[in-house]
N, C-alpha and C positions, 0 to 999 in steps of 0.2 A: 153616513154615519160610520160605516165600515172603513171607508177611506180615511176618515179623520182618526179613527182608532189605530189604523195601521201606521199612519203618519206619526202619531203620538208614541207608539211602541218603538218605531225606528229612531225617533229623536232620543228616547231614553237610552236606547242601545248605544247610539253615537256618544251621548253624554257620558254614559258609563264607560265606554272604551276610551274616550279622551281622558277621563279621570284616572283610569288605570294606567295609561301611558305617562301621565304626570306623576303619578305615585311612583312608578318605576324609575322615572328620571330622578326624582327626589331621593329615592333609596340608593340608586347608583351614585349619586353625587355625595350622599352621606358616607357610603363605603369608601369612596376615593379620598374624602377629607380625613376619615378615620385612618386609612392606611398611610396618608401623607404625614399625619400627626405621629403615628407609630414610627414612620420612617425617620422623621427628624428627631425622635426621642430615643432611638436605639444607639448603642455604643458604636456601631459600624459607621453611622453617619457623622457622629462626633469625631471619630477618628479621621474620616475623610476631610472634614473641615479644618481639623488641626493640622493634617499634613499638607493641606493647601495653603494655609495662612501662617502657621507657626513655624514653618521650616525656614529659618533665617539664613538664607544663602543667597548671595548676589550672583546673578548670571553674568559671566565674564563678557566684557564688551568686545575684547580681542579674541577672534576664533582660534588663534594660535595657542591660547590657554586652554582650550577645550580638549577633551580626550580624543585620541585618534579615531576611535570607533564612532565618534559623534560628528566628525567632519563631514562624512558622506550624507548623513541625515540632515545636517544644517544646510548643505548645498541643495538637497532635495526640497527642503522647506522654502528656500528662496525661489526655486523654480516654479513651485505651485502657489506661491504667495501664502504660505502657512506660517506656523510659529516655530521658532528655534526649539530643538529637543532640550528638555530639562527646564523650559521656561514656565512661568505661571500659567499662560494660556495653554501650553501643551499639556500640562498637568490637569488643568480644568477640563479640557477635552477628553482626556482619558477617564476622568471621574464621571462626567456626564454620559459618556458612552457606555459606561458600565451599569447605568440605571435603566431598568427596563421599561418603566412607565413614563409616558410623556408628562402626565400630571406631576409626578415626582420630580421629573427634570425641571419643570417650571418653578416648583417650590424650592428646589435646591438653588436654582439660579437667583431666586428672589433672596435667599439667605446670603449668597455671594455678594449681591449688590449692597445689601445691608452692611455686610463686613467691610466692603470697600469704602462705603460712606464713612464708617467709623475710623478706618485708617486715615482717610483724608482729614477728618475733623481733628484727629489726634497728631496730624503731621507726621505720620509713619508711612514709609514707602511700601509699595506692593512688593511682596517677597518673590524670589526667583526671577527678578528683573534687574536690569542695570539701573544704577541710581541716578545717573545724569547723562544718559546717551540720547542724542536726537532720535526722533522716530525713524525706524528703518522702513523705507518705502517698499522694500522687497518683501515684507512680511504682511500678514493679514491686518485688516483694520483694527480688530480687537487688540491685537498686540501693540500696534501703534498708539492706540488710545491709553493702554497701560503705561507705555513709555512716557506719554504726555503727562500723566498723573505724577509719575516719579520726578520728571523734569520740573514741574511746577512746585512740587514739595521741596526739591533741592534749591530752586531759586528763592523760594520763600525763606528758607534757613539762611541762605547767603545774605539776603536783604536784612533779616533780623540781626545777624552777626555784625554787618556793616553799620547798622543803626546803633547797636550797643557800642561799637568802637567810636563812632562819631559822638555819641553822648558822653563817653568817657573822655574824649579829647576836649569837648566843650567844658566839661566839669574841670579838667585840669587846666584849661585856659583861664577860667575864672579864679582858680586858686593861685595861679602864677601872677595874675594881675593884681591880686590883693596882697601878694608877698613882695615887699620892696626889694628884696635880694635878688628876685628874678626879673626885675623891671628892665634891666639892661640887656636881657636876652642871652647872657653868656652860657646859661645852663639849658637852654632850649635846644631841641633836636632840630637840625637844619631840614630834615626830611618831612617834619610835621609843620614847621613854621616857615614863613617866607617874609622877606623884607619888602615893604611897599615903597612908594616914591619918596616918602619922608624919612625912610630908614628904620621905621618901627617894625617890630616883629608881629606878624598876624598869623592866624591859624590857616594852614593850607588846606582848603576844602576841594573835594571833587577830583583828586588826583589818584592815579593808579600806581605808576612807577616812573623812574627817571627815564627819559627818552634818549638813550645812548649817551653820546658825549656832547649833545647840544646844550648851549648856554645862552642866557640872556645877554644882550648887548649892553644894556644899561648897568645891570648889577653883577653880571658874571655868574649868576646862580644857574644851576642845571634846569633844563626844560623838562617838565613832567608831562606824561601822557594823561589825558583826562579819563575818567571812568565812563565808559560808554554804555548805552542802553543795549541790553541783550536782544538778539534777534528773536523774531516770532517763532514759536513752536508749531509747526504745521504738519498735519497728516496728509496722506495722499488725497483724501476727500476734500480737505480744506484747500489744498493747493489747486485742485480742479475747480472748486467754487470760485477762488480768487481769479483764476485764469478766465473763467466765464464772465466774471464781473468786469475784467479789463476789456474783454472782447465786446461786451455789450456797450461800453462807453465809446467804442469806435477808435480807441488809441491803439497804435502799434509802435513797436520799437523795443529794444533791449532794456530801456530804463523805465518802462511803464510800471513794472512790478516793484522796482525800487522806489519810484515816486509814490506809489500807493502805500508802501511801508512807511516812508517818511511822513506822509500826511496822517497815517494812523498814529504814529508816535507823537506827532505834533498835537493832535487832538487829545491824546492821552495825557500830555504834560500840562494842558490847560486846566485850571482849577475851578473856573466859573461854570455853572450848570448850563448857561446858554450856549457855551461853546461845545457841549457834548452832543448837540443835535446835528 
C-alpha cells in the first residue's frame, strides 16, 4: 500500500512537472509572437522594408560604372561567391544581420518573400538589381535567383510588347484588305509586307531584321533573320543538375547539352497535352 502511494505521488509530481514545462513553453512562444508582432508594427521595421523594396535604383551591369571604392568589394564578393555591394541581396544581408533574434529574422524573411511574390504578380522587377542580366555564376545562389526573377519579368514584358505589335499589324492588314486603294500594295511598307509567288502582298511574320545585303533569287527582296527563341536562364545549381542528367543518360560530347536544350524547346512548342509528357 505504501509503495502504491509513493508511486502515485511520484506520478503526480511528474505530471505536474510536465505541465509546468508545457506552460513555460507556451508562455515563451507567446512572448516571442508578441515581440515579433511588435517588431513588425514599429516604424523601424517599416523603414527597413521601405529601404529594401522602395529604393528604385538599378544595379549597373557594367562594373566600370561602379564607384572606384566599390570595385575592390565587388572583386571580393566574386572570390567568395557572395553578392555585389549595393545589390538587393547585399542590403538584405545587412538588415537581417542587424536583427538580434532568430525568430524575428524568420518573420522578416517571411515578409520579404511575400513582397517578392507581390512584385512578381505585378510584373515589377526586384530593386537594386540589373533588369535583364544573365545570372552571374560567380555570385551566391540567392543573388542568381533574384537575377532570374528580373530576367523572366523582362522577357514577359518583351513578349507582351511583341504580341501587341503583332495584333496591331494584323488589325492594319484587315483594314488594308478592306480598303480598295491599298489593294495594289503601293502604300505598304516593304519591311512589314512581302511578296509571295503570285505577287500578292502578305504580312511578314516572325522576322527580326534584314540579314545584311542578302536577297532572294526569285523576287530580289532582302532576306530577313527570323526571331529566335531566347536561351534558357540557368543558375549554377540548375546547370549542375543538367550536367548530372546528361551524365546519367550515358551520353558524352560537346553537343549533348545543346541537344537537350533543342529537345526542351521542341517539347515547349508542342500544343497538345500528350506531347508534354
